[in-house]
N, C-alpha and C positions, 0 to 999 in steps of 0.2 A: 207276201200275203200270209197272214196268220191262219194256220190250219190245225184242225183236230185230226189226229192220225189213229187209225184203227188197224188191227191185224187179225188174221185168222190162220189157223193151221191148215196146211195142205199135205199131200202125200209126200213121202220120202223126207220127212223132217224139214220141210220148207214152209215159208210164210208168204202170204199175199198181204198187201197193204191197201188201204183205202184212205184217201185224203179228202176231207170235207172242210169248206171254209169254217173257221172257228165260230162256235156258237150255233151253227146250223144243225138241224136234225139229220139223221141218216136218211137218204132218199128211200122212198117206199120200195123201190125195186131191189134193194139190198137188205132190207130189214128181216128177211126170212133166212138169213145166213148168220152164223155165230161170230159176228165181229166183236172184238174186245178192244177197249180203249188202250192204245199204246202210249200216246202222249197228247196233251191238249195245248193249243196256243203256240205251236212251234212256227217259227218264221221260215217260209219256204219260197224259193224263187220259182214261181209258177211259170215263168217264161224260159226257164232252162230247157235245153233239148231233152234232158233226162234227169231223173233223180235216182242215181244208182243205189243209194241206201235203201230205197223202197221198191226198186225194180220197176219204176214208172217212167214210161216214155211220153214225151210231149204233154206234160201236165196241164199247161195253159189251155190248149185246145180241148182237152178232155173236160176241164172244169167249165169252160164256156159252153160246151155242147151238152153235158150231162149234169153239171152242178157238182161233180166230184171227179177225182182221178183215181185209177185203180191199177194195180200191178198186172202186167201182161202175163199170160200163161207161160211163155218161154222165159220170163224174167223173174220167176219166183225166187225169193231170197232164202238162203240156208239159215236155219235157226241157229242162234248163238252168236 
């Protein structure tokens, strides 16, 4: 599935990622946070158990339930 990927800075030089189906707007519940476009239209296997580059577990169920997938607090990714 093609996704638009956003990121935001977290404490301790880490990042969280948000994946939204390509071309869709950010969901209202996340628009009050400073998400920055990371990349657009990237092909992602949403049925993978995890997406380690983005620190996201079970992206498919997250996307089906919420319309997006997000990095878990314990899986934030080191910058760089």
